All heavy atoms as a GROMACS GRO file, in nm:
protein
  590
    1MET      N    1   0.253  -1.300  -0.937
    1MET     CA    2   0.272  -1.206  -0.832
    1MET      C    3   0.178  -1.240  -0.719
    1MET      O    4   0.056  -1.253  -0.741
    1MET     CB    5   0.242  -1.064  -0.886
    1MET     CG    6   0.244  -0.958  -0.778
    1MET     SD    7   0.225  -0.790  -0.841
    1MET     CE    8   0.055  -0.792  -0.890
    2PRO      N    9   0.226  -1.252  -0.596
    2PRO     CA   10   0.136  -1.284  -0.485
    2PRO      C   11   0.044  -1.165  -0.451
    2PRO      O   12   0.080  -1.049  -0.475
    2PRO     CB   13   0.233  -1.310  -0.366
    2PRO     CG   14   0.360  -1.245  -0.404
    2PRO     CD   15   0.363  -1.244  -0.556
    3ARG      N   16  -0.070  -1.202  -0.397
    3ARG     CA   17  -0.164  -1.097  -0.361
    3ARG      C   18  -0.116  -1.024  -0.237
    3ARG      O   19  -0.049  -1.082  -0.149
    3ARG     CB   20  -0.300  -1.159  -0.332
    3ARG     CG   21  -0.360  -1.227  -0.455
    3ARG     CD   22  -0.499  -1.284  -0.427
    3ARG     NE   23  -0.592  -1.192  -0.362
    3ARG     CZ   24  -0.654  -1.089  -0.423
    3ARG    NH1   25  -0.628  -1.062  -0.545
    3ARG    NH2   26  -0.738  -1.018  -0.356
    4PRO      N   27  -0.144  -0.895  -0.229
    4PRO     CA   28  -0.102  -0.817  -0.107
    4PRO      C   29  -0.170  -0.875   0.020
    4PRO      O   30  -0.284  -0.924   0.014
    4PRO     CB   31  -0.156  -0.678  -0.132
    4PRO     CG   32  -0.193  -0.669  -0.273
    4PRO     CD   33  -0.213  -0.811  -0.322
    5SER      N   34  -0.100  -0.875   0.130
    5SER     CA   35  -0.154  -0.922   0.254
    5SER      C   36  -0.087  -0.856   0.371
    5SER      O   37   0.019  -0.792   0.350
    5SER     CB   38  -0.137  -1.076   0.267
    5SER     OG   39   0.001  -1.106   0.271
    6GLY      N   40  -0.144  -0.865   0.489
    6GLY     CA   41  -0.084  -0.808   0.607
    6GLY      C   42  -0.126  -0.665   0.638
    6GLY      O   43  -0.074  -0.605   0.733
    7PHE      N   44  -0.216  -0.607   0.562
    7PHE     CA   45  -0.258  -0.469   0.582
    7PHE      C   46  -0.383  -0.466   0.674
    7PHE      O   47  -0.470  -0.551   0.665
    7PHE     CB   48  -0.296  -0.401   0.454
    7PHE     CG   49  -0.178  -0.372   0.364
    7PHE    CD1   50  -0.138  -0.458   0.266
    7PHE    CD2   51  -0.104  -0.256   0.382
    7PHE    CE1   52  -0.031  -0.428   0.181
    7PHE    CE2   53   0.001  -0.223   0.305
    7PHE     CZ   54   0.038  -0.312   0.201
    8THR      N   55  -0.385  -0.363   0.761
    8THR     CA   56  -0.504  -0.339   0.841
    8THR      C   57  -0.521  -0.186   0.845
    8THR      O   58  -0.426  -0.110   0.818
    8THR     CB   59  -0.490  -0.388   0.983
    8THR    OG1   60  -0.375  -0.326   1.045
    8THR    CG2   61  -0.475  -0.540   0.992
    9HIS      N   62  -0.640  -0.144   0.875
    9HIS     CA   63  -0.664  -0.002   0.890
    9HIS      C   64  -0.748   0.024   1.012
    9HIS      O   65  -0.827  -0.062   1.054
    9HIS     CB   66  -0.731   0.064   0.766
    9HIS     CG   67  -0.873   0.022   0.743
    9HIS    ND1   68  -0.912  -0.096   0.692
    9HIS    CD2   69  -0.987   0.089   0.770
    9HIS    CE1   70  -1.041  -0.103   0.686
    9HIS    NE2   71  -1.091   0.009   0.731
   10GLU      N   72  -0.730   0.140   1.070
   10GLU     CA   73  -0.804   0.178   1.192
   10GLU      C   74  -0.856   0.322   1.174
   10GLU      O   75  -0.779   0.413   1.142
   10GLU     CB   76  -0.710   0.173   1.313
   10GLU     CG   77  -0.777   0.208   1.441
   10GLU     CD   78  -0.683   0.201   1.562
   10GLU    OE1   79  -0.567   0.152   1.543
   10GLU    OE2   80  -0.723   0.244   1.668
   11GLN      N   81  -0.984   0.337   1.194
   11GLN     CA   82  -1.049   0.470   1.183
   11GLN      C   83  -1.050   0.531   1.322
   11GLN      O   84  -1.094   0.471   1.418
   11GLN     CB   85  -1.187   0.456   1.129
   11GLN     CG   86  -1.251   0.589   1.095
   11GLN     CD   87  -1.383   0.570   1.024
   11GLN    OE1   88  -1.428   0.460   1.001
   11GLN    NE2   89  -1.443   0.683   0.992
   12HIS      N   90  -1.005   0.657   1.334
   12HIS     CA   91  -0.998   0.726   1.463
   12HIS      C   92  -1.113   0.825   1.475
   12HIS      O   93  -1.172   0.865   1.374
   12HIS     CB   94  -0.863   0.802   1.473
   12HIS     CG   95  -0.748   0.715   1.459
   12HIS    ND1   96  -0.703   0.633   1.562
   12HIS    CD2   97  -0.663   0.689   1.353
   12HIS    CE1   98  -0.598   0.560   1.519
   12HIS    NE2   99  -0.572   0.598   1.394
   13PRO      N  100  -1.146   0.867   1.598
   13PRO     CA  101  -1.259   0.960   1.618
   13PRO      C  102  -1.243   1.092   1.548
   13PRO      O  103  -1.346   1.159   1.514
   13PRO     CB  104  -1.258   0.978   1.770
   13PRO     CG  105  -1.189   0.862   1.827
   13PRO     CD  106  -1.088   0.821   1.725
   14ASP      N  107  -1.121   1.137   1.524
   14ASP     CA  108  -1.101   1.265   1.453
   14ASP      C  109  -1.112   1.250   1.298
   14ASP      O  110  -1.063   1.332   1.225
   14ASP     CB  111  -0.967   1.326   1.492
   14ASP     CG  112  -0.846   1.244   1.450
   14ASP    OD1  113  -0.869   1.130   1.399
   14ASP    OD2  114  -0.736   1.291   1.462
   15THR      N  115  -1.170   1.140   1.252
   15THR     CA  116  -1.192   1.105   1.111
   15THR      C  117  -1.065   1.072   1.032
   15THR      O  118  -1.067   1.057   0.915
   15THR     CB  119  -1.271   1.214   1.034
   15THR    OG1  120  -1.188   1.330   1.021
   15THR    CG2  121  -1.402   1.246   1.097
   16SER      N  122  -0.951   1.056   1.102
   16SER     CA  123  -0.831   1.014   1.031
   16SER      C  124  -0.829   0.862   1.028
   16SER      O  125  -0.896   0.793   1.108
   16SER     CB  126  -0.704   1.069   1.103
   16SER     OG  127  -0.692   1.011   1.230
   17VAL      N  128  -0.749   0.805   0.937
   17VAL     CA  129  -0.736   0.662   0.920
   17VAL      C  130  -0.587   0.630   0.918
   17VAL      O  131  -0.510   0.693   0.849
   17VAL     CB  132  -0.803   0.618   0.787
   17VAL    CG1  133  -0.777   0.468   0.765
   17VAL    CG2  134  -0.949   0.646   0.789
   18THR      N  135  -0.549   0.533   1.000
   18THR     CA  136  -0.413   0.482   0.999
   18THR      C  137  -0.406   0.347   0.934
   18THR      O  138  -0.485   0.256   0.972
   18THR     CB  139  -0.357   0.472   1.144
   18THR    OG1  140  -0.368   0.600   1.205
   18THR    CG2  141  -0.213   0.428   1.144
   19ILE      N  142  -0.319   0.333   0.837
   19ILE     CA  143  -0.301   0.206   0.770
   19ILE      C  144  -0.171   0.143   0.821
   19ILE      O  145  -0.066   0.211   0.825
   19ILE     CB  146  -0.291   0.224   0.618
   19ILE    CG1  147  -0.416   0.294   0.564
   19ILE    CG2  148  -0.274   0.089   0.546
   19ILE    CD1  149  -0.404   0.338   0.419
   20THR      N  150  -0.176   0.017   0.861
   20THR     CA  151  -0.057  -0.052   0.907
   20THR      C  152  -0.031  -0.173   0.815
   20THR      O  153  -0.122  -0.232   0.761
   20THR     CB  154  -0.066  -0.097   1.052
   20THR    OG1  155  -0.181  -0.182   1.064
   20THR    CG2  156  -0.081   0.018   1.146
   21HIS      N  157   0.096  -0.210   0.808
   21HIS     CA  158   0.136  -0.329   0.735
   21HIS      C  159   0.218  -0.414   0.824
   21HIS      O  160   0.328  -0.374   0.868
   21HIS     CB  161   0.213  -0.292   0.606
   21HIS     CG  162   0.245  -0.410   0.523
   21HIS    ND1  163   0.377  -0.452   0.506
   21HIS    CD2  164   0.171  -0.499   0.455
   21HIS    CE1  165   0.379  -0.560   0.432
   21HIS    NE2  166   0.255  -0.589   0.397
   22ARG      N  167   0.164  -0.530   0.866
   22ARG     CA  168   0.230  -0.621   0.956
   22ARG      C  169   0.275  -0.551   1.085
   22ARG      O  170   0.385  -0.569   1.135
   22ARG     CB  171   0.349  -0.688   0.889
   22ARG     CG  172   0.308  -0.773   0.773
   22ARG     CD  173   0.418  -0.856   0.715
   22ARG     NE  174   0.360  -0.938   0.610
   22ARG     CZ  175   0.421  -0.962   0.492
   22ARG    NH1  176   0.538  -0.907   0.471
   22ARG    NH2  177   0.364  -1.035   0.404
   23GLY      N  178   0.186  -0.466   1.137
   23GLY     CA  179   0.209  -0.403   1.264
   23GLY      C  180   0.282  -0.271   1.261
   23GLY      O  181   0.295  -0.206   1.362
   24ARG      N  182   0.333  -0.233   1.147
   24ARG     CA  183   0.411  -0.108   1.135
   24ARG      C  184   0.324  -0.003   1.056
   24ARG      O  185   0.261  -0.038   0.960
   24ARG     CB  186   0.538  -0.132   1.061
   24ARG     CG  187   0.630  -0.229   1.128
   24ARG     CD  188   0.750  -0.249   1.049
   24ARG     NE  189   0.862  -0.189   1.117
   24ARG     CZ  190   0.983  -0.179   1.071
   24ARG    NH1  191   1.012  -0.223   0.950
   24ARG    NH2  192   1.080  -0.124   1.142
   25ALA      N  193   0.329   0.118   1.105
   25ALA     CA  194   0.248   0.223   1.039
   25ALA      C  195   0.298   0.240   0.897
   25ALA      O  196   0.417   0.259   0.870
   25ALA     CB  197   0.262   0.356   1.115
   26ALA      N  198   0.206   0.240   0.804
   26ALA     CA  199   0.241   0.258   0.662
   26ALA      C  200   0.187   0.388   0.604
   26ALA      O  201   0.229   0.433   0.498
   26ALA     CB  202   0.185   0.139   0.581
   27GLY      N  203   0.086   0.449   0.672
   27GLY     CA  204   0.031   0.574   0.627
   27GLY      C  205  -0.083   0.621   0.709
   27GLY      O  206  -0.149   0.547   0.778
   28THR      N  207  -0.106   0.754   0.706
   28THR     CA  208  -0.215   0.815   0.775
   28THR      C  209  -0.288   0.906   0.681
   28THR      O  210  -0.226   0.982   0.609
   28THR     CB  211  -0.163   0.900   0.896
   28THR    OG1  212  -0.094   0.811   0.982
   28THR    CG2  213  -0.280   0.960   0.972
   29LEU      N  214  -0.418   0.892   0.673
   29LEU     CA  215  -0.504   0.971   0.582
   29LEU      C  216  -0.597   1.054   0.666
   29LEU      O  217  -0.647   1.009   0.770
   29LEU     CB  218  -0.582   0.879   0.491
   29LEU     CG  219  -0.499   0.779   0.410
   29LEU    CD1  220  -0.591   0.682   0.342
   29LEU    CD2  221  -0.414   0.853   0.308
   30ARG      N  222  -0.621   1.177   0.621
   30ARG     CA  223  -0.711   1.266   0.691
   30ARG      C  224  -0.811   1.333   0.598
   30ARG      O  225  -0.780   1.344   0.477
   30ARG     CB  226  -0.632   1.375   0.766
   30ARG     CG  227  -0.542   1.322   0.877
   30ARG     CD  228  -0.461   1.435   0.940
   30ARG     NE  229  -0.378   1.386   1.048
   30ARG     CZ  230  -0.260   1.329   1.030
   30ARG    NH1  231  -0.208   1.319   0.909
   30ARG    NH2  232  -0.194   1.289   1.136
   31GLY      N  233  -0.922   1.376   0.650
   31GLY     CA  234  -1.016   1.456   0.575
   31GLY      C  235  -1.080   1.383   0.456
   31GLY      O  236  -1.119   1.262   0.467
   32ALA      N  237  -1.083   1.446   0.342
   32ALA     CA  238  -1.150   1.394   0.223
   32ALA      C  239  -1.078   1.268   0.172
   32ALA      O  240  -1.138   1.174   0.125
   32ALA     CB  241  -1.153   1.500   0.113
   33ARG      N  242  -0.943   1.266   0.186
   33ARG     CA  243  -0.871   1.148   0.143
   33ARG      C  244  -0.907   1.026   0.224
   33ARG      O  245  -0.920   0.916   0.172
   33ARG     CB  246  -0.719   1.172   0.151
   33ARG     CG  247  -0.667   1.265   0.046
   33ARG     CD  248  -0.518   1.289   0.052
   33ARG     NE  249  -0.440   1.164   0.065
   33ARG     CZ  250  -0.380   1.106  -0.036
   33ARG    NH1  251  -0.384   1.156  -0.156
   33ARG    NH2  252  -0.311   0.994  -0.016
   34ALA      N  253  -0.927   1.044   0.354
   34ALA     CA  254  -0.968   0.932   0.443
   34ALA      C  255  -1.108   0.886   0.403
   34ALA      O  256  -1.129   0.762   0.398
   34ALA     CB  257  -0.966   0.977   0.587
   35GLU      N  258  -1.196   0.977   0.374
   35GLU     CA  259  -1.333   0.937   0.335
   35GLU      C  260  -1.331   0.859   0.203
   35GLU      O  261  -1.399   0.758   0.187
   35GLU     CB  262  -1.422   1.061   0.319
   35GLU     CG  263  -1.451   1.127   0.452
   35GLU     CD  264  -1.528   1.255   0.433
   35GLU    OE1  265  -1.585   1.279   0.322
   35GLU    OE2  266  -1.533   1.337   0.529
   36LYS      N  267  -1.253   0.905   0.108
   36LYS     CA  268  -1.243   0.836  -0.022
   36LYS      C  269  -1.181   0.699  -0.003
   36LYS      O  270  -1.228   0.600  -0.065
   36LYS     CB  271  -1.157   0.922  -0.114
   36LYS     CG  272  -1.150   0.865  -0.256
   36LYS     CD  273  -1.069   0.957  -0.346
   36LYS     CE  274  -1.059   0.897  -0.484
   36LYS     NZ  275  -0.978   0.979  -0.575
   37PHE      N  276  -1.079   0.691   0.080
   37PHE     CA  277  -1.014   0.560   0.111
   37PHE      C  278  -1.117   0.461   0.168
   37PHE      O  279  -1.125   0.346   0.122
   37PHE     CB  280  -0.897   0.578   0.202
   37PHE     CG  281  -0.845   0.453   0.262
   37PHE    CD1  282  -0.764   0.367   0.187
   37PHE    CD2  283  -0.880   0.414   0.389
   37PHE    CE1  284  -0.718   0.248   0.242
   37PHE    CE2  285  -0.833   0.296   0.445
   37PHE     CZ  286  -0.752   0.215   0.369
   38LEU      N  287  -1.190   0.505   0.268
   38LEU     CA  288  -1.287   0.415   0.334
   38LEU      C  289  -1.392   0.369   0.236
   38LEU      O  290  -1.435   0.250   0.241
   38LEU     CB  291  -1.348   0.487   0.452
   38LEU     CG  292  -1.259   0.508   0.572
   38LEU    CD1  293  -1.323   0.598   0.677
   38LEU    CD2  294  -1.214   0.375   0.633
   39ALA      N  295  -1.440   0.455   0.149
   39ALA     CA  296  -1.539   0.416   0.048
   39ALA      C  297  -1.481   0.310  -0.046
   39ALA      O  298  -1.547   0.214  -0.082
   39ALA     CB  299  -1.587   0.539  -0.029
   40GLU      N  300  -1.355   0.328  -0.084
   40GLU     CA  301  -1.290   0.237  -0.175
   40GLU      C  302  -1.265   0.102  -0.109
   40GLU      O  303  -1.279  -0.002  -0.172
   40GLU     CB  304  -1.159   0.295  -0.225
   40GLU     CG  305  -1.108   0.236  -0.351
   40GLU     CD  306  -0.988   0.308  -0.410
   40GLU    OE1  307  -0.987   0.431  -0.408
   40GLU    OE2  308  -0.899   0.238  -0.460
   41VAL      N  309  -1.230   0.101   0.019
   41VAL     CA  310  -1.205  -0.026   0.093
   41VAL      C  311  -1.332  -0.103   0.101
   41VAL      O  312  -1.330  -0.225   0.084
   41VAL     CB  313  -1.147   0.003   0.233
   41VAL    CG1  314  -1.159  -0.115   0.322
   41VAL    CG2  315  -1.004   0.048   0.221
   42GLU      N  316  -1.445  -0.035   0.125
   42GLU     CA  317  -1.572  -0.107   0.142
   42GLU      C  318  -1.622  -0.165   0.009
   42GLU      O  319  -1.693  -0.263   0.008
   42GLU     CB  320  -1.677  -0.012   0.198
   42GLU     CG  321  -1.652   0.022   0.339
   42GLU     CD  322  -1.750   0.125   0.398
   42GLU    OE1  323  -1.852   0.150   0.329
   42GLU    OE2  324  -1.723   0.175   0.506
   43SER      N  325  -1.586  -0.103  -0.101
   43SER     CA  326  -1.639  -0.148  -0.230
   43SER      C  327  -1.546  -0.244  -0.307
   43SER      O  328  -1.591  -0.298  -0.408
   43SER     CB  329  -1.668  -0.030  -0.320
   43SER     OG  330  -1.546   0.039  -0.356
   44GLY      N  331  -1.422  -0.264  -0.259
   44GLY     CA  332  -1.332  -0.347  -0.338
   44GLY      C  333  -1.249  -0.441  -0.247
   44GLY      O  334  -1.284  -0.462  -0.130
   45ASP      N  335  -1.144  -0.496  -0.303
   45ASP     CA  336  -1.052  -0.584  -0.230
   45ASP      C  337  -0.974  -0.495  -0.132
   45ASP      O  338  -0.886  -0.421  -0.172
   45ASP     CB  339  -0.963  -0.653  -0.328
   45ASP     CG  340  -0.865  -0.747  -0.260
   45ASP    OD1  341  -0.869  -0.764  -0.138
   45ASP    OD2  342  -0.777  -0.804  -0.330
   46ALA      N  343  -0.999  -0.509  -0.003
   46ALA     CA  344  -0.939  -0.422   0.096
   46ALA      C  345  -0.786  -0.428   0.097
   46ALA      O  346  -0.717  -0.326   0.107
   46ALA     CB  347  -0.992  -0.456   0.236
   47GLN      N  348  -0.727  -0.547   0.086
   47GLN     CA  349  -0.581  -0.565   0.087
   47GLN      C  350  -0.519  -0.492  -0.030
   47GLN      O  351  -0.418  -0.420  -0.018
   47GLN     CB  352  -0.543  -0.710   0.089
   47GLN     CG  353  -0.579  -0.781   0.217
   47GLN     CD  354  -0.500  -0.730   0.335
   47GLN    OE1  355  -0.375  -0.725   0.332
   47GLN    NE2  356  -0.570  -0.686   0.437
   48LEU      N  357  -0.575  -0.507  -0.147
   48LEU     CA  358  -0.524  -0.442  -0.267
   48LEU      C  359  -0.536  -0.292  -0.260
   48LEU      O  360  -0.443  -0.216  -0.292
   48LEU     CB  361  -0.595  -0.495  -0.390
   48LEU     CG  362  -0.545  -0.440  -0.528
   48LEU    CD1  363  -0.399  -0.475  -0.548
   48LEU    CD2  364  -0.630  -0.500  -0.639
   49VAL      N  365  -0.647  -0.245  -0.208
   49VAL     CA  366  -0.674  -0.098  -0.191
   49VAL      C  367  -0.570  -0.037  -0.095
   49VAL      O  368  -0.508   0.065  -0.129
   49VAL     CB  369  -0.816  -0.070  -0.143
   49VAL    CG1  370  -0.831   0.077  -0.106
   49VAL    CG2  371  -0.916  -0.110  -0.252
   50MET      N  372  -0.547  -0.105   0.018
   50MET     CA  373  -0.448  -0.052   0.114
   50MET      C  374  -0.309  -0.055   0.060
   50MET      O  375  -0.228   0.034   0.081
   50MET     CB  376  -0.458  -0.130   0.244
   50MET     CG  377  -0.585  -0.094   0.321
   50MET     SD  378  -0.591  -0.173   0.483
   50MET     CE  379  -0.670  -0.324   0.442
   51ALA      N  380  -0.273  -0.154  -0.019
   51ALA     CA  381  -0.140  -0.163  -0.078
   51ALA      C  382  -0.123  -0.050  -0.180
   51ALA      O  383  -0.015   0.016  -0.184
   51ALA     CB  384  -0.122  -0.297  -0.148
   52ARG      N  385  -0.224  -0.017  -0.257
   52ARG     CA  386  -0.212   0.092  -0.351
   52ARG      C  387  -0.202   0.226  -0.284
   52ARG      O  388  -0.125   0.308  -0.321
   52ARG     CB  389  -0.335   0.095  -0.448
   52ARG     CG  390  -0.322  -0.010  -0.556
   52ARG     CD  391  -0.427   0.010  -0.666
   52ARG     NE  392  -0.566   0.008  -0.617
   52ARG     CZ  393  -0.642   0.112  -0.606
   52ARG    NH1  394  -0.601   0.231  -0.640
   52ARG    NH2  395  -0.766   0.098  -0.566
   53TRP      N  396  -0.280   0.247  -0.181
   53TRP     CA  397  -0.287   0.379  -0.111
   53TRP      C  398  -0.157   0.404  -0.035
   53TRP      O  399  -0.121   0.516  -0.012
   53TRP     CB  400  -0.406   0.386  -0.019
   53TRP     CG  401  -0.529   0.431  -0.086
   53TRP    CD1  402  -0.609   0.352  -0.167
   53TRP    CD2  403  -0.588   0.558  -0.086
   53TRP    NE1  404  -0.715   0.430  -0.218
   53TRP    CE2  405  -0.704   0.553  -0.166
   53TRP    CE3  406  -0.556   0.679  -0.024
   53TRP    CZ2  407  -0.784   0.664  -0.188
   53TRP    CZ3  408  -0.637   0.787  -0.044
   53TRP    CH2  409  -0.751   0.783  -0.126
   54THR      N  410  -0.087   0.300   0.008
   54THR     CA  411   0.036   0.319   0.084
   54THR      C  412   0.159   0.321  -0.003
   54THR      O  413   0.269   0.350   0.041
   54THR     CB  414   0.057   0.210   0.193
   54THR    OG1  415   0.059   0.083   0.124
   54THR    CG2  416  -0.055   0.210   0.294
   55GLY      N  417   0.143   0.287  -0.130
   55GLY     CA  418   0.259   0.282  -0.217
   55GLY      C  419   0.334   0.154  -0.208
   55GLY      O  420   0.447   0.140  -0.264
   56ALA      N  421   0.286   0.055  -0.136
   56ALA     CA  422   0.357  -0.071  -0.119
   56ALA      C  423   0.310  -0.171  -0.221
   56ALA      O  424   0.316  -0.291  -0.200
   56ALA     CB  425   0.328  -0.128   0.024
   57TYR      N  426   0.264  -0.123  -0.334
   57TYR     CA  427   0.213  -0.213  -0.438
   57TYR      C  428   0.326  -0.249  -0.533
   57TYR      O  429   0.384  -0.166  -0.600
   57TYR     CB  430   0.101  -0.139  -0.517
   57TYR     CG  431   0.031  -0.226  -0.617
   57TYR    CD1  432  -0.054  -0.325  -0.577
   57TYR    CD2  433   0.051  -0.204  -0.753
   57TYR    CE1  434  -0.122  -0.403  -0.668
   57TYR    CE2  435  -0.014  -0.281  -0.844
   57TYR     CZ  436  -0.100  -0.384  -0.803
   57TYR     OH  437  -0.165  -0.459  -0.896
   58LYS      N  438   0.359  -0.377  -0.538
   58LYS     CA  439   0.468  -0.424  -0.623
   58LYS      C  440   0.415  -0.460  -0.763
   58LYS      O  441   0.305  -0.515  -0.775
   58LYS     CB  442   0.531  -0.552  -0.562
   58LYS     CG  443   0.596  -0.525  -0.431
   58LYS     CD  444   0.724  -0.449  -0.447
   58LYS     CE  445   0.793  -0.440  -0.310
   58LYS     NZ  446   0.919  -0.374  -0.319
   59HIS      N  447   0.487  -0.418  -0.862
   59HIS     CA  448   0.442  -0.445  -0.999
   59HIS      C  449   0.493  -0.580  -1.055
   59HIS      O  450   0.454  -0.620  -1.161
   59HIS     CB  451   0.494  -0.334  -1.088
   59HIS     CG  452   0.434  -0.202  -1.048
   59HIS    ND1  453   0.304  -0.167  -1.074
   59HIS    CD2  454   0.487  -0.099  -0.979
   59HIS    CE1  455   0.281  -0.047  -1.025
   59HIS    NE2  456   0.389  -0.004  -0.968
   60GLY      N  457   0.586  -0.645  -0.983
   60GLY     CA  458   0.634  -0.777  -1.026
   60GLY      C  459   0.753  -0.769  -1.115
   60GLY      O  460   0.808  -0.872  -1.156
   61ASN      N  461   0.804  -0.650  -1.150
   61ASN     CA  462   0.913  -0.641  -1.243
   61ASN      C  463   1.042  -0.595  -1.170
   61ASN      O  464   1.140  -0.568  -1.238
   61ASN     CB  465   0.884  -0.551  -1.359
   61ASN     CG  466   0.857  -0.408  -1.315
   61ASN    OD1  467   0.855  -0.378  -1.198
   61ASN    ND2  468   0.833  -0.318  -1.410
   62GLU      N  469   1.045  -0.589  -1.041
   62GLU     CA  470   1.160  -0.538  -0.973
   62GLU      C  471   1.286  -0.625  -0.992
   62GLU      O  472   1.395  -0.578  -1.015
   62GLU     CB  473   1.137  -0.522  -0.818
   62GLU     CG  474   1.040  -0.413  -0.785
   62GLU     CD  475   0.896  -0.452  -0.801
   62GLU    OE1  476   0.866  -0.571  -0.827
   62GLU    OE2  477   0.811  -0.365  -0.790
   63ARG      N  478   1.268  -0.759  -0.987
   63ARG     CA  479   1.382  -0.850  -0.999
   63ARG      C  480   1.433  -0.842  -1.144
   63ARG      O  481   1.553  -0.838  -1.166
   63ARG     CB  482   1.340  -0.991  -0.964
   63ARG     CG  483   1.459  -1.089  -0.980
   63ARG     CD  484   1.422  -1.225  -0.927
   63ARG     NE  485   1.395  -1.220  -0.786
   63ARG     CZ  486   1.310  -1.297  -0.723
   63ARG    NH1  487   1.240  -1.384  -0.788
   63ARG    NH2  488   1.291  -1.284  -0.596
   64THR      N  489   1.348  -0.838  -1.240
   64THR     CA  490   1.387  -0.827  -1.381
   64THR      C  491   1.463  -0.699  -1.406
   64THR      O  492   1.567  -0.702  -1.470
   64THR     CB  493   1.259  -0.830  -1.472
   64THR    OG1  494   1.185  -0.948  -1.446
   64THR    CG2  495   1.300  -0.830  -1.617
   65ALA      N  496   1.416  -0.592  -1.353
   65ALA     CA  497   1.487  -0.462  -1.372
   65ALA      C  498   1.623  -0.464  -1.303
   65ALA      O  499   1.717  -0.410  -1.358
   65ALA     CB  500   1.404  -0.346  -1.316
   66ARG      N  501   1.635  -0.524  -1.188
   66ARG     CA  502   1.760  -0.528  -1.118
   66ARG      C  503   1.866  -0.608  -1.196
   66ARG      O  504   1.985  -0.574  -1.194
   66ARG     CB  505   1.740  -0.589  -0.977
   66ARG     CG  506   1.869  -0.592  -0.896
   66ARG     CD  507   1.844  -0.646  -0.755
   66ARG     NE  508   1.785  -0.776  -0.758
   66ARG     CZ  509   1.683  -0.813  -0.683
   66ARG    NH1  510   1.632  -0.729  -0.595
   66ARG    NH2  511   1.632  -0.931  -0.687
   67ASN      N  512   1.823  -0.711  -1.267
   67ASN     CA  513   1.914  -0.793  -1.341
   67ASN      C  514   1.943  -0.745  -1.482
   67ASN      O  515   2.020  -0.805  -1.555
   67ASN     CB  516   1.862  -0.935  -1.346
   67ASN     CG  517   1.862  -1.002  -1.210
   67ASN    OD1  518   1.945  -0.967  -1.130
   67ASN    ND2  519   1.769  -1.090  -1.187
   68HIS      N  520   1.880  -0.635  -1.525
   68HIS     CA  521   1.904  -0.584  -1.654
   68HIS      C  522   2.049  -0.533  -1.668
   68HIS      O  523   2.101  -0.475  -1.572
   68HIS     CB  524   1.803  -0.467  -1.685
   68HIS     CG  525   1.802  -0.427  -1.829
   68HIS    ND1  526   1.895  -0.339  -1.879
   68HIS    CD2  527   1.720  -0.462  -1.931
   68HIS    CE1  528   1.869  -0.322  -2.008
   68HIS    NE2  529   1.765  -0.396  -2.042
   69PRO      N  530   2.113  -0.552  -1.782
   69PRO     CA  531   2.255  -0.513  -1.798
   69PRO      C  532   2.285  -0.369  -1.762
   69PRO      O  533   2.391  -0.336  -1.705
   69PRO     CB  534   2.283  -0.542  -1.945
   69PRO     CG  535   2.188  -0.649  -1.983
   69PRO     CD  536   2.064  -0.623  -1.899
   70ARG      N  537   2.197  -0.273  -1.791
   70ARG     CA  538   2.229  -0.136  -1.761
   70ARG      C  539   2.219  -0.104  -1.613
   70ARG      O  540   2.273  -0.003  -1.568
   70ARG     CB  541   2.132  -0.042  -1.836
   70ARG     CG  542   1.993  -0.038  -1.776
   70ARG     CD  543   1.905   0.077  -1.835
   70ARG     NE  544   1.773   0.062  -1.787
   70ARG     CZ  545   1.674   0.010  -1.852
   70ARG    NH1  546   1.689  -0.029  -1.979
   70ARG    NH2  547   1.554   0.001  -1.798
   71ASN      N  548   2.158  -0.192  -1.534
   71ASN     CA  549   2.148  -0.174  -1.389
   71ASN      C  550   2.252  -0.251  -1.310
   71ASN      O  551   2.260  -0.239  -1.190
   71ASN     CB  552   2.008  -0.212  -1.340
   71ASN     CG  553   1.904  -0.119  -1.396
   71ASN    OD1  554   1.932  -0.005  -1.426
   71ASN    ND2  555   1.785  -0.173  -1.420
   72ARG      N  556   2.333  -0.330  -1.379
   72ARG     CA  557   2.439  -0.405  -1.310
   72ARG      C  558   2.553  -0.314  -1.276
   72ARG      O  559   2.585  -0.225  -1.352
   72ARG     CB  560   2.483  -0.521  -1.392
   72ARG     CG  561   2.381  -0.628  -1.407
   72ARG     CD  562   2.437  -0.747  -1.480
   72ARG     NE  563   2.328  -0.843  -1.504
   72ARG     CZ  564   2.326  -0.927  -1.605
   72ARG    NH1  565   2.429  -0.929  -1.688
   72ARG    NH2  566   2.227  -1.010  -1.622
   73ARG      N  567   2.617  -0.340  -1.162
   73ARG     CA  568   2.733  -0.258  -1.122
   73ARG      C  569   2.852  -0.288  -1.215
   73ARG      O  570   2.882  -0.405  -1.242
   73ARG     CB  571   2.770  -0.286  -0.980
   73ARG     CG  572   2.665  -0.229  -0.885
   73ARG     CD  573   2.721  -0.234  -0.747
   73ARG     NE  574   2.635  -0.147  -0.667
   73ARG     CZ  575   2.667  -0.104  -0.547
   73ARG    NH1  576   2.787  -0.136  -0.498
   73ARG    NH2  577   2.588  -0.029  -0.481
   74GLN      N  578   2.919  -0.188  -1.248
   74GLN     CA  579   3.044  -0.200  -1.321
   74GLN      C  580   3.156  -0.216  -1.221
   74GLN      O  581   3.167  -0.137  -1.127
   74GLN     CB  582   3.067  -0.077  -1.411
   74GLN     CG  583   2.955  -0.047  -1.505
   74GLN     CD  584   2.943  -0.154  -1.614
   74GLN    OE1  585   3.042  -0.218  -1.652
   74GLN    NE2  586   2.820  -0.178  -1.662
   75GLY      N  587   3.238  -0.310  -1.233
   75GLY     CA  588   3.341  -0.328  -1.132
   75GLY      C  589   3.459  -0.392  -1.173
   75GLY      O  590   3.536  -0.440  -1.230
   0.00000   0.00000   0.00000
């Protein structure tokens, strides 16, 4: 599974944080959640943290699940 990439974050004066992925807004955090996010970004892999917080974290099994017999279209 490739490592997450393309994420950036911007902290605003009103203490909110906007997370973008390849230039498109992926999420906005405010208050305590924004503080917790910033602490986690500083202490770990920033790209992985942003991917997890935005829900854009792929588990690597999407293709396998799509090809499973129960998920194939009947036609």
